[in-house]
C-alpha positions in Angstrom: 0.0 0.0 0.0 2.8 2.3 0.9 4.5 1.4 -2.4 1.4 2.2 -4.3 1.1 5.7 -2.7 4.7 6.4 -3.5 4.2 5.4 -7.1 1.2 7.6 -7.4 3.1 10.5 -5.9 5.9 10.0 -8.4 3.3 9.8 -11.2 1.7 13.1 -10.4 5.1 14.8 -9.8 6.2 13.7 -13.3 2.9 15.1 -14.8 3.6 18.4 -13.1 7.2 18.5 -14.4 6.6 17.2 -17.9 3.1 18.3 -18.7 2.8 21.1 -21.3 2.9 24.5 -19.7 -0.3 26.5 -19.9 0.2 30.0 -21.4 0.2 32.7 -18.8 -3.0 34.8 -19.2 -2.3 38.3 -20.6 -2.9 41.2 -18.4 -6.1 43.0 -19.4 -7.2 46.6 -19.3 -10.9 47.6 -19.4 -11.6 51.0 -20.9 -15.0 52.8 -20.7 -15.1 55.1 -23.8 -17.7 57.6 -25.0 -19.0 56.9 -28.5 -17.3 59.8 -30.3 -13.8 58.9 -29.0 -14.0 55.2 -29.9 -11.9 55.5 -33.1 -8.8 57.1 -31.6 -9.0 55.0 -28.5 -9.2 51.8 -30.6 -6.1 52.9 -32.5 -4.2 53.6 -29.3 -5.4 50.3 -27.7 -4.0 48.3 -30.7 -0.6 50.0 -30.3 -0.4 49.4 -26.6 -1.6 45.8 -27.0 1.3 45.1 -29.3 3.9 47.1 -27.4 3.0 45.8 -23.9 1.8 42.3 -24.7 -1.6 42.9 -23.1 -5.3 42.7 -24.0 -7.5 45.8 -24.0 -11.3 45.6 -23.9 -13.3 48.7 -24.6 -16.9 49.3 -23.5 -18.5 52.1 -25.5 -21.7 54.1 -24.9 -23.1 57.4 -23.8 -20.9 59.0 -21.1 -23.7 59.2 -18.6 -24.6 55.6 -19.0 -20.9 54.6 -18.8 -20.5 56.5 -15.5 -23.5 54.6 -14.1 -22.0 51.3 -15.2 -18.7 52.3 -13.4 -20.6 53.0 -10.2 -22.5 49.8 -10.4 -19.8 47.4 -11.6 -16.9 48.8 -9.5 -14.3 47.4 -12.0 -12.3 48.7 -14.9 -9.2 50.7 -15.5 -9.8 53.8 -17.6 -12.7 56.2 -18.4 -12.9 58.6 -21.3 -16.2 60.5 -21.5 -17.2 63.1 -24.0 -17.2 65.9 -21.4 -14.8 66.7 -18.6 -17.7 67.2 -16.3 -18.1 63.4 -16.0 -14.5 63.2 -14.9 -15.0 65.8 -12.2 -18.1 64.0 -11.0 -16.3 60.7 -10.9 -13.4 62.3 -9.0 -15.8 63.7 -6.4 -17.2 60.2 -5.9 -13.7 58.7 -5.5 -13.9 56.8 -8.7 -11.0 58.5 -10.5 -7.5 58.8 -9.0 -6.0 61.0 -11.7 -6.6 62.2 -15.3 -4.8 63.5 -18.3 -5.8 65.8 -21.2 -5.9 64.0 -24.5 -8.0 66.1 -26.9 -10.9 68.5 -27.5 -14.6 68.3 -28.4 -16.9 71.0 -29.8 -20.6 70.8 -30.6 -22.2 72.0 -33.9 -25.5 72.0 -35.6 -25.7 69.4 -38.4 -27.9 68.9 -41.5 -28.0 66.6 -44.4 -25.4 67.1 -47.1 -26.1 70.2 -49.2 -28.6 71.6 -46.5 -31.6 70.7 -48.6 -34.0 72.6 -46.3 -31.9 75.8 -46.3 -31.6 75.8 -42.5 -30.0 79.0 -41.2 -26.7 78.8 -39.2 -28.5 80.1 -36.1 -29.6 78.4 -32.9 -33.1 79.9 -33.4 -33.5 77.3 -36.2 -33.9 74.7 -33.5 -37.2 76.3 -32.6 -38.7 76.2 -36.0 -41.8 73.9 -36.3 -40.9 73.5 -40.0 -37.9 71.3 -39.1 -37.7 67.8 -37.7 -35.4 68.3 -34.7 -33.6 65.5 -32.8 -31.2 66.1 -29.9 -29.3 64.0 -27.4 -30.8 63.1 -24.0 -29.0 65.2 -21.3 -29.2 62.3 -18.9 -27.6 59.6 -21.0 -24.7 61.2 -23.0 -22.2 64.0 -23.1 -23.7 65.5 -26.3 -27.1 65.7 -24.7 -25.7 67.4 -21.7 -23.7 69.9 -23.8 -26.8 70.6 -26.0 -28.8 71.5 -22.9 -26.0 73.8 -21.8 -25.8 75.5 -25.2 -29.5 76.0 -25.6 -29.9 77.2 -22.0 -27.1 79.7 -22.5 -29.0 81.0 -25.5 -32.2 81.1 -23.4 -34.1 78.8 -25.7 -33.9 75.3 -24.1 -37.5 75.1 -23.1 -38.7 76.4 -26.5 -36.6 73.8 -28.3 -37.8 71.0 -26.1 -41.3 71.8 -27.1 -40.2 71.4 -30.8 -38.0 68.3 -30.4 -39.4 65.1 -32.0 -36.9 62.7 -30.5 -34.3 62.4 -27.7 -31.4 60.0 -28.5 -28.9 58.3 -26.2 -25.7 59.3 -28.0 -23.8 60.8 -30.9 -24.0 57.7 -33.0 -27.8 57.8 -33.1 -27.7 61.5 -34.0 -25.6 60.7 -37.1 -28.0 57.8 -38.0 -31.2 60.0 -38.0 -29.6 62.5 -40.4 -28.1 59.9 -42.8 -31.4 58.0 -42.8 -33.4 61.1 -43.6 -35.4 60.9 -40.4 -34.2 64.3 -39.0 -33.6 67.8 -40.6 -31.4 69.2 -37.9 -29.5 67.9 -34.9 -26.7 69.1 -32.5 -23.8 66.8 -32.3 -20.1 66.7 -31.8 -18.4 68.3 -34.8 -15.8 65.6 -35.1 -18.4 63.0 -36.2 -19.1 65.1 -39.4 -15.4 64.9 -40.4 -15.2 61.1 -40.5 -15.1 59.6 -44.1 -18.2 57.6 -43.6 -20.2 60.8 -42.7 -18.4 63.7 -44.4 -20.1 63.3 -47.8 -23.6 62.9 -46.2 -23.6 65.5 -43.5 -22.8 69.2 -43.3 -21.7 70.9 -40.1 -23.1 74.3 -39.2 -20.8 76.0 -36.5 -22.5 77.4 -33.4 -21.5 80.8 -32.2 -18.5 80.4 -29.8 -20.4 82.4 -27.2 -22.5 79.3 -26.7 -20.5 76.3 -28.1 -17.2 76.3 -26.4 -14.2 74.0 -27.0 -14.4 71.2 -24.4 -11.4 69.3 -23.0 -11.3 65.5 -23.3 -9.9 64.0 -20.1 -8.8 60.4 -19.7 -9.2 59.2 -16.2 -7.6 56.4 -14.2 -10.2 54.5 -12.3 -9.6 53.8 -8.6 -10.6 50.2 -9.3 -7.7 49.7 -11.8 -6.3 46.2 -11.6 -3.1 47.1 -13.4 -2.6 50.9 -12.7 1.0 50.9 -13.9 -0.1 49.6 -17.4 -3.1 51.9 -17.4 -0.8 54.8 -16.7 1.3 53.8 -19.8 -1.9 54.0 -21.8 -2.6 57.4 -20.4 0.9 58.7 -21.1 0.8 57.5 -24.7 -2.7 59.1 -25.2 -1.5 62.4 -23.9 1.8 62.3 -25.9 2.4 64.1 -29.2 1.8 60.8 -31.0 -1.5 60.4 -29.1 -2.6 63.9 -29.9 -1.9 63.3 -33.6 -4.2 60.3 -33.4 -7.0 62.2 -31.8 -6.5 65.1 -34.2 -6.8 62.7 -37.2 -10.4 62.0 -36.0 -11.3 65.7 -35.5 -10.8 65.6 -31.8 -7.9 68.0 -31.1 -7.8 71.1 -33.3 -11.5 71.9 -33.3 -11.5 75.8 -33.7 
């Protein structure tokens, strides 16, 4: 019996020594990213995955919805919303330990290519009952929040809300309703109109700088980060000259 136990022990020891080694799982970062910034963040993620030998997963959505997910899930490494206000809010709640500046956002009115309805480059156009108006929901995404701020500054938010036909969750849907011919006029982040898949179908009408100001894009390190040292490398690259060029290539740096 003792011999049998010894033999069994040797057998399992040999299996441990000579068995094929399982690959060590890659370290993984989880990034929460607003819809408008998904393109540059995906490019940067691909660069860091190759450079650091890691895996990077990205959750995209409206910034407000993402912040609610961060609160609920209590996991993840980085957060890039479409407005700095979400970073300030997350810091106040102890969800963000530090942040870096990576780009800029700016809102604009948008119409279908060629402006077929001859809509004036004036915020008062948002009140016209002759136009099918769609705007972002202030509670779900950064563009909705920024739209409310712009219209409130102009003193017309309540009037526009009476004229709005639909509230959407994020910038992606605002692009869709224009391209599909459902809407005549929206307010969206200017960068989205510069992308190749949209630029020939959508025209951007700048909003007076008195109301639509350039907004900083801040990338935040979550306090729940599992690999803060790697997440910091991501932040450093995003904030570097190379990172800025990537953001600028998607209309998210030089927005004036």
